[in-house]
N, C-alpha and C positions, 0 to 999 in steps of 0.2 A: 418409418423411423429415419431420422436424419443420418447421413453417413458419418462414420467415425473418422477422426483424424488423429494421427500419432506423430509425436516428435520425440526423438531420442538424442540425448546430449551426452557424449562420452567425455566427461570432464576430467580434470587432473586429480580431483579429490573424490568425486562421486559420479556414478553413471545414473542418469535419470531417464525415465520414460513417462511421457504425459499423453494420455488418451482423452479426447474430448468429442463432443458432438454439438451441433447447433440446436438450440431450443429457444423459441421466441426471439430469434435474431440475436441471441446472446450465447456465449460459450459456456457449456456445462461440462465440468470435469467428470469423466466416467471412471477413470482409474489413474493411479500414480504408482510407479515403482521406483524405488531409490535404493541404491546399494553403495556403501562406502568402499570403493575399490582401491582408493589411494594409489592411483597409477603413478603419480609423480614421485612417490617414495621409492619406486623401482628403478629410477634413472640413476646411473652411476656418473662419475666425473667426466666420462667420455660420451654421455648422453645415449648410453645403450640401456634399453629397457630389459630388466632381468626376467627370467622365466617365471618366477613366482607372480610378478605383477601381471604378466601376459596371461597366465592361467586364471588369475582372479577376474580379469577383464572378460575373458572368453566365457567363463562360467556364468557371469552376469548376463552376457548377451544370449546365452542359451535360455535364460529365464524370459528375456524380452521376446525372443523368437516365437515362443509359444503363444504369446498374446497378439503378435502381429498377423497371425494366420487369418484373422477375421476382418482385416482392414485392407481396403483397396490400395495397391502399391502407389498410385498417384496421390494418395492422401497421407503418405508417410515421408517424413524428413529425418535423416540420420546424419549427425555431424560429429566431428571430433575436434578437439581444441588444443590447448597449449602443449600438453605432454606429448601427444602424438606428432605435433609440429616439430618438437625438439628431438624426438627419438630417432636415432640414425637407423634403427632396425624396425621402423614403423610398418614397413611393407609386410614383414613377417606376421604382424598382428592383423593388419587390414585384410590380408588374403584369407586367413582363418576366420576372421569375422564375417567375411562375405559368404563363406560356406555355411556358417551358422544362420545368418539372417536372410540370405537369399537376395539381399539388396546392397548396393554400393553405399559406402560411407563417404560423405563429403568432408575432406579435411579443410577446415576453415583457416584462413590466414588470420593473424591477429586483428587486422583491420576489418576483415569480414565478420569476425566474431563481435567486434565492437559495434559494427553497423547493426547487426541483428539484436544486440543487447539494447541499443538505443531505440530501435523500432518496437521492441517489446515494451519499453517504458512509454513510448509515444502512443501506442495503441491502448494502453491500460491506464494512462494518467490523464488528468485534466487540470484546469486552472492555469497556473503559470506555464507559458509556452517556452520561455527561455530557461533551459534546464542544463545543469551540470550532472552527468550521470557517471557513477562510479561502480565498478564491479570487480571485487577482489576474488579471483579464482584460486585454484590450487597451485598453478604455475605461472599465471599471468594476471595483470591488472589492467583493465580497460578504462579509459577516461574519454568521455565524449561530451562536447558542448554542442547543443542543438537548439533549434527554434521550431516548434511544431514538429513536422516530420522531416525537416531539413537539418543536416549535420553541418556544423561550422568547423569544428576541430575534432580530431579523432586520433587516439594513440593507444597502442597496446605495449605495455612494459613487461619485460621478463622478470617479474617478481610476483610470488604468490604465497599463500599461507603454508602450503606443503613444502615448497622449495626453501622458503625462508626458515621454516621450522628445522629442516635438515641442516642448514648452514649455521644459524645463530642459536638454536636450542637443541643441539644434537644429542645431548645426554638428558635433556628434559629439565635442566636447572633453570630457574627463573630468578634473576637478580636484576638490580638496577643497571648493572653494567651490560648484561646481555640484552636487555630492553633497549638501552641507549644505542648499542651497536646496530641492532636491527632497524631502529628508527632512523639513524643517521645514514645507513646504507640505502634505505628507501628514499630518503630525501635527496641523496646524491643522484639517483636515477630520475627523480621528479624534476630536479632543478632546471635542466635545459628546456623544459616546457613552460616555465612560469611566465616568461615575457609574452609568449604568444597567447596563452590562455587568458591572461589578465587583461588583454586588450578587448576581449569580448565579455561584456557583463552578463550575468545570469541572475534569475530571480529565485530559483529553488535548486537545492542539491538533493538528488535521489540516489539510492543504492539498493541493489537487489541480491547481493552476494550472501553466501552462508554466514560470513562474519557479521555483516550488518543485520541480517535476519536474526541471528542468535542474540545480538545485543538488544534488538527491539523486543524479542520474546522475553528476555530477562526483565526489561522495563515493565512489560505487561504483567508478568508473573508477580512482580513486586509492587503492582498498582501505582507505578510512576507514570507521569505524563509522557506521551510519546514525543519523539524528536531527539536524536542523538546529538549531544554537544561535546565539546572538548573536555569540559568539566566532568561529564559523566565518564568519558573514556579514561581520564586520569584516575577516577575513583576505581574503575574496574582494573586498571593497571596496578594500582597499589594492592588491591585484593589478590591479584595473581602473584605479585611479588611475595605477599605474606604466605601464599601456599608453598613457595620455595621450589616446587617441582611439578611438572605437568601431570605426573601420575597422582599427585595429591590434590588436584584442583577440585573444589566443591563449591560451586557458586549457585545460589538460589535461582532457578529458572533456566540454567544452562544444561542442555541435554548432553548425555554422555558421548554421543557420536561426534559432537563438535569440540569436546574438551581437548583432544590432542593438538588442534590447530588454532584455538582461540587466541593464544598468546601471540603467535606470529602474525595472524590476521589483524589483531589489535594494534600491533606495532606499525604495520603498514598504514592502517587507517589514521593513527595519530600523526604519522608523517604527512599524509594527505591533508589533514585538517590544518596543521601548522604551516605547511608550504603554501597552500591556496587560501589561507585565512578563512576557512569555512566556519560559519557560525553554527549551523545545524544541518543535519542530514535526515531525511525522511525515508522510511522503507518504501520501496516501489512495489507495485502490484505485479509487474512483469519484468522479464529480462530476456535472455537468449531464447529459451524455449517458446515464450510468448511471441517474440519477434518472428520466429520461423513459422509458428502456427498461424498468426493473423495474416501473414503474407500468402498463405494458402487459401484463406477463406474468401468467399465472394463478397463484393461490395464492402471491403473492410474499412474504408474511410468515409463512406457516404453519410453515416449518422454519427452524432456525438456519442462517444463511448459511454458517457454518463447516461444519456438518454436510452441507449441500448440496455444498460443495466437496470434502469428504472422500469422500462417497458417489460423486461423479462420478469422482474419481481412482481409487478402488478398483475401480469398475466398468470404467473404460477400460483399466486395467492388470492386471485379473484378479487382484487381491490376495486372498489366502486370508483372508477376513473372520473366519472362525471362529478361526483361529490368532491374528489380530490382537487379537480380543476376549479370548482366553485370556491373552495377554501384558498387555493393558490391565488385566485383573482383578488380576494379580499386581503390576503396577506401582502400581496404586492402593492395594493392601494395604501394600506396602512404603512408599509415600509416607505413609500414615497412621501407620505405626509410627515413622517418622523425623521426622515433621512438627514436633513440638514441640522436640526436641533440636536439629534443624538450622534451626529458624525458617523452614520452607518456606512459600512464598507460595501458598496453595491457590487464591486467586482467579485468578492469572495463570498461574503456571508449571505447575499441574496440568493445565490445559486444553491447554497446548502439549506437555506430556509425553504426554497421551492422543493428540494428533494425531501425535506421533512414533511411538507404538505402532501406530496405524492405518496409517501410511504408510511404515514402515521397510523394507518389502519391495516397494515400488512398482517398483523397478528390476529385480526378478527376471524380469519378462517378457522383458527383453532378453537377459540371460545371468546365470549364477550367479557366475562368477569375479570380476567387477568390479561386482556389483549394488549395492554401497553407493555407489560413485562414480556409477553410473547413477541411483540414487535421488536423490542429492544434486543431480545435474544437472537432472533432471526438475523437482524442487521449486524449484530456483533459477530456472528459466526459465518454469515454468507460471504461468498466471493463477490466483491464489489469493484469490478474494473472501473477505472475512472475516478475513484475516490481513494485518496491517501488515508493512512491510518488515523491521522488527526481529523480529517473530514468525517470519517466514520464515527469518531467519538462524539462530535457535535450532533450528527444526525441521530445517533442512539439516544443522546440526552434529550433531544427535541421530542422524539416519539415516546419516550418514557415519561416525560413530564408535560405533555401537551394539555392535560387536564388533571384536576385533583391537587393534592399536596405537592409542593415544590421542594425537592431535595437539593439543597444548595451544593452539597459536596459533589453531586453528579456534574453540575455546571463547572465547578472549580477543577474537576479532574480532566476536562477536555482541553486541548491545546490548539484547536483550529483557529481560535480568536481569543481575545482577552475576555476575562470574566464578565465585565460590564457589557460588552457587545453581545455576549451569549445571553445575558439576562434580557436585553432588549429584544433580541430575535425570538426568544421563547415567549415573551409577553405578546408579541405580534401574532405568533402562531396561535396562542391560547385565545386571544380575542377573536381572531378569524374563525376559529372552530365554534365558539359560542354564538357568534353572529349568524353562522350557517347551520345552526342546530336543527332547523326544520328540513334541511336537505332539499330545499326548493329555491330556485333562483328568484322567483317572483315574490318570495316571502320576505326578502330583505329590502328595507326602505332606503331612500336617499338619506344620508346622514353626514355629519361633519365631525372632524376630530382634529385635535391639536395636542401638542405636548409642551409643557413648561417645566423645564428641568426633569425631574422624575415623576411628574404628575401627568397622567394621561386623561385628557378631557374628551368625552364621547357625548355628542349631542344627537339625540334620537327623538323622533316625533312622539308626542305624548300619546296619541291615539294608538300608535303601533305598540308602544310599551304596555298599554292597557290590554291590548289583544294578545300579547305574548308574555304572560306572567312568569312562565318558566324561564325564558331567556332573561327577563328582568331580574329574577331572583339569582340566576347564575352570575350575571354581571355584578350584582351586589356582593355575592360570595367571592367573586374573583378579586375584589379589592382586598379581602382578607388574605387570599393566597399570595397575591403579588407583594404583600408586605415582607414576605420572606426574602425577597430580592430587592428590598428598598424601593419599590415602585408603588404607586397608588393610582386608583381608577376613580374618576369623578364622572358620574352619569347625570346628564342634564336633559331636560325636555326642550325641544325646539319650539 
């Protein structure tokens, strides 16, 4: 069995323990423990941590200590962040924590915390390399601009959802005035950074904090497209104002443990959106804990994180890799033929099409009859490092619809690309699958194909079509299926 690895993060709002092991060159989560300790709420005006907060923290560590007994000490990382940085009596806590855990806790500076947060994103994200990473914690907010694994600008601000909650919503009242106060206070702290950060352009904004995760979970619960925008934040802000008090918050999809700090976290996020003119933020797969974890693992940068994920899934679910590669070869050929006419995005959508080719039969291990639904379920719920939530949506749509009836609403619900591009990508995958129906390389003839507008022309040898009546019939049926997405297929004999 692969050795276990553990990362413990003593945050200002929650304490987390993540336990993993390596399986098929990919990280498998074995256990997670999370406790809402709310350490930051125990800080007084002189930054002294009260006895109650210390007791809550130490009790939580006693739970973690039980699990650490089975893990080699060299495979464990334990860190503390903003609240313990601020607490003047932190040594009282750290000494008692050492007795409980039997291991030292590394107190991260704000910059060290931000560096590890960025590494967590870099190790679990793919696609755009120029990233703006945001992490709103309980007592601090980290902002990092990076390119690949390199950091360009990095800042840790003393503002968080717990501390802002204590200052601007002390009695729990939610009004336009309290919201405005919190937003303006956050903007005041952000303002000195604007000139420096705006000099370095970025392609994507990612966030992995509890606030951003809670907002993304609310979107999924309400069947909304992923990707957090300022318009969406303003809608949630108004709903919170309508609740009038934090104790009365009831929002669909919002878990109870996040309710006490969602208002202050939202105020900080709105300030960030408005200050940096952010158009959209995507939920990242990794953050601080993943940054610490991946730096422990061997050969952590040698393989594409996406390829590690695909390799792991194909091995776990015994996918026919040879057939997947056969379909991928045909899909790439079709993509290149249609790329110019359909203005296909080779940078983004081709990679997701290839992932769909690799994983479209992942559900076959369970059963054939409903394997498309099984594949979609597996990919919807599996951990997919390297694929953002929007990427996942498109891949799920591809594996669910790669043959049979086309459900248009599934394509419309994804946000990785526009609806028309999604239709084109799906059509390419479906054609590649039909052409490779015999699952033999030598069974496929040389053929020609073109597109004129939304008409796909496929020119196949007459003799080959006569020898493959099933494939011929499926191509004819495909014309009827493609009509659902306003495409048509014209089959001609060479």
